[in-house]
N, CA, C and O of each residue as an XYZ file, in Angstrom:
268
protein
N      22.802     53.853     24.551
C      21.518     53.047     24.230
C      21.475     52.728     23.329
O      21.567     53.666     22.537
N      21.345     51.573     22.762
C      21.252     50.968     21.511
C      20.360     51.357     20.817
O      19.489     51.983     21.422
N      20.207     51.214     19.610
C      19.015     51.086     18.716
C      18.213     50.395     19.020
O      17.171     51.037     19.149
N      17.995     48.696     19.364
C      17.072     47.891     19.765
C      16.272     48.725     20.798
O      15.106     49.093     20.650
N      17.182     49.005     22.019
C      16.689     49.550     22.951
C      16.223     50.778     23.098
O      15.668     51.005     24.172
N      16.309     51.890     22.099
C      15.795     52.679     21.610
C      14.385     52.536     21.523
O      13.546     52.951     22.323
N      14.105     51.509     19.802
C      13.217     51.265     19.800
C      11.809     50.666     20.481
O      10.617     50.837     20.223
N      12.662     49.743     21.653
C      11.447     49.137     22.606
C      11.078     50.522     23.594
O       9.944     50.680     24.048
N      11.873     51.206     23.777
C      11.357     52.714     24.658
C       9.891     52.777     23.769
O       8.753     52.404     24.055
N      10.354     53.296     22.800
C       9.482     53.947     21.664
C       8.340     53.692     21.795
O       7.393     54.455     21.985
N       8.385     52.090     21.656
C       7.405     51.009     21.113
C       6.353     51.685     22.805
O       5.253     52.228     22.904
N       7.175     51.365     23.622
C       6.406     51.090     25.224
C       5.942     52.177     25.137
O       4.722     52.198     25.301
N       6.716     53.730     24.817
C       6.010     54.675     25.304
C       4.281     55.057     24.336
O       3.308     55.523     24.929
N       4.280     54.718     22.796
C       3.578     54.415     21.947
C       2.350     53.730     23.010
O       1.387     54.318     23.503
N       2.706     52.462     23.146
C       1.712     52.073     23.634
C       1.098     52.376     25.466
O       0.130     52.029     26.143
N       1.868     52.897     25.582
C       1.483     53.971     26.586
C       0.282     54.863     26.193
O      -0.768     54.606     26.782
N       0.269     55.722     25.424
C      -0.022     56.577     25.130
C      -1.104     56.105     24.476
O      -1.813     57.108     24.405
N      -1.814     55.032     23.838
C      -2.648     54.090     23.046
C      -3.296     53.636     24.776
O      -3.930     54.594     25.220
N      -3.280     53.096     25.224
C      -3.871     52.753     26.701
C      -4.477     53.722     27.264
O      -5.694     53.589     27.394
N      -4.141     54.382     27.529
C      -4.544     56.478     28.358
C      -5.315     56.564     27.472
O      -6.466     56.374     27.864
N      -5.207     56.814     26.187
C      -5.955     57.369     24.906
C      -7.529     56.512     25.214
O      -8.573     57.146     25.364
N      -7.460     54.908     25.274
C      -8.426     54.330     25.351
C      -9.098     54.649     26.748
O     -10.244     54.224     26.893
N      -8.718     55.107     27.434
C      -9.296     54.690     29.032
C     -10.018     56.083     28.973
O     -11.148     56.249     29.433
N      -9.419     56.885     28.486
C     -10.222     58.810     28.419
C     -11.768     58.581     27.409
O     -12.879     59.110     27.434
N     -11.122     57.512     26.573
C     -12.351     57.353     26.065
C     -13.541     56.316     26.312
O     -14.461     56.239     25.498
N     -13.508     55.723     27.166
C     -14.237     54.986     27.328
C     -15.234     55.172     28.279
O     -15.059     56.070     29.102
N     -16.293     54.470     28.330
C     -17.480     54.901     29.695
C     -16.997     54.776     30.899
O     -15.772     54.783     31.024
N     -17.639     54.669     31.780
C     -17.272     54.249     33.214
C     -17.742     53.101     33.358
O     -16.945     52.361     33.933
N     -19.110     52.420     32.966
C     -19.341     50.981     33.279
C     -19.174     50.700     31.347
O     -19.204     51.577     30.484
N     -19.054     49.647     31.210
C     -19.076     49.139     29.978
C     -19.364     47.618     29.967
O     -18.755     46.592     30.270
N     -20.647     47.974     29.447
C     -22.039     47.163     28.950
C     -21.695     46.060     27.629
O     -22.445     45.084     27.627
N     -20.894     46.088     26.764
C     -20.923     45.442     25.194
C     -19.362     45.071     25.094
O     -18.527     45.277     25.974
N     -19.183     44.590     24.069
C     -17.786     43.944     24.158
C     -17.018     45.032     23.156
O     -17.677     45.437     22.198
N     -15.696     45.511     23.323
C     -15.401     46.539     23.257
C     -13.583     45.782     22.507
O     -12.525     45.665     23.127
N     -13.861     45.439     21.123
C     -12.216     44.500     20.987
C     -10.669     45.372     21.083
O      -9.502     45.017     21.251
N     -11.320     46.607     20.891
C     -10.141     47.609     20.450
C      -9.917     47.732     22.255
O      -8.778     47.475     22.645
N     -10.881     48.080     23.238
C     -10.527     47.678     24.373
C      -9.620     46.377     25.009
O      -8.709     46.397     25.837
N     -10.268     45.207     24.256
C      -9.663     44.419     24.769
C      -7.709     44.130     24.566
O      -6.891     43.700     25.379
N      -7.545     44.590     23.140
C      -6.347     44.760     22.952
C      -5.547     45.536     23.523
O      -4.392     45.303     23.879
N      -6.268     46.664     23.640
C      -5.460     47.598     24.042
C      -4.662     47.038     25.371
O      -3.442     46.890     25.444
N      -5.817     46.706     26.614
C      -5.355     46.256     27.657
C      -4.851     45.079     28.051
O      -3.923     44.946     28.848
N      -5.699     43.844     27.276
C      -4.874     42.581     27.620
C      -3.616     42.222     26.873
O      -3.127     42.621     25.816
N      -3.310     41.465     27.643
C      -1.600     40.721     27.231
C      -1.711     39.212     26.674
O      -1.159     38.632     25.739
N      -2.542     38.869     27.523
C      -3.224     37.459     27.437
C      -4.296     36.439     28.437
O      -3.973     36.661     29.604
N      -4.932     35.870     28.412
C      -5.304     34.890     28.974
C      -5.324     33.678     28.973
O      -5.673     32.851     28.131
N      -4.797     33.588     30.304
C      -4.943     31.769     30.141
C      -5.890     30.804     31.244
O      -6.019     30.915     32.463
N      -6.397     29.969     30.420
C      -7.815     29.214     31.027
C      -7.246     27.839     31.555
O      -6.668     27.048     30.809
N      -7.449     27.626     32.846
C      -6.612     26.576     33.271
C      -7.750     25.474     33.512
O      -8.947     25.760     33.490
N      -7.136     23.872     33.800
C      -8.172     22.531     33.582
C      -9.445     23.093     35.056
O     -10.524     22.525     35.227
N      -9.221     23.621     35.443
C      -9.365     23.922     36.934
C     -10.826     24.969     37.241
O     -11.262     25.259     38.355
N     -11.445     25.446     35.775
C     -12.343     26.187     36.046
C     -11.593     27.502     36.343
O     -12.162     28.365     37.012
N     -10.670     27.645     35.998
C     -10.327     28.808     36.597
C      -9.247     29.835     35.507
O      -8.225     29.334     35.037
N      -9.530     30.893     35.288
C      -8.649     31.839     34.181
C      -8.257     33.027     35.226
O      -8.735     33.516     36.250
N      -6.870     33.255     34.210
C      -6.214     34.378     34.750
C      -6.132     35.610     33.441
O      -6.041     35.418     32.229
N      -6.203     36.902     34.203
C      -6.202     37.716     32.716
C      -4.868     38.326     33.039
O      -4.603     38.910     34.090
N      -3.913     38.095     31.852
C      -2.638     39.119     32.523
C      -2.765     40.721     31.563
O      -2.688     40.760     30.335
N      -2.966     41.909     32.431
C      -2.820     43.133     31.372
C      -1.557     43.298     30.997
O      -0.638     42.524     31.268
N      -1.471     44.400     30.308
C      -0.438     44.899     29.510
C       0.313     45.468     30.847
O       1.463     45.032     30.876
N       0.063     46.166     31.773
C       0.566     47.117     33.148
C       1.481     45.943     33.566
O       2.711     45.991     33.556
N       0.880     45.097     33.859
C       1.830     43.492     34.575
C       0.672     43.365     35.068
O       0.279     42.236     34.777
N      -0.194     43.990     35.741
C      -1.290     43.200     36.462
C      -2.064     42.032     36.423
O      -2.441     41.839     35.267
N      -2.357     41.393     37.001
C      -2.744     39.809     36.542
C      -4.133     39.731     37.602
O      -4.093     40.294     38.696
N      -5.067     39.145     37.247
C      -6.070     39.128     37.720
C      -6.795     37.402     37.614
O      -7.151     36.867     36.563
N      -6.861     36.863     38.832
C      -7.309     35.309     38.691
C      -8.771     35.472     38.751
O      -9.124     36.476     39.370
N      -9.737     34.721     38.251
C     -11.127     34.533     38.003
C     -11.600     33.469     37.887
O     -11.264     32.909     36.843
N     -12.459     32.751     38.713
C     -13.578     31.388     38.717
C     -14.481     31.369     37.497
O     -15.130     32.405     37.352
N     -14.673     30.383     36.551
C     -15.535     30.600     35.675
C     -16.693     29.080     35.441
O     -17.604     29.119     34.614
C-alpha cells in the first residue's frame, strides 16, 4: 500500500468516526439548523432549474427533493 493510499484510508476512517460520533450526539428529531451535522453528513447539494434538488451524502446515498 502506498503512502497516498494509506493517508486516504486514515482520512476515511477519521471521517467515518466523526460521522458516528455526530449521530450518537444528536436528538432523534432535529428542529433547528445544525451546521456541524450538515458538514458531517452532506457531501454536496445540487439545485436544478426544474425545482428539484439532490442531496449527496458522504456515505454515497443521494436523495432527490422537490422544492
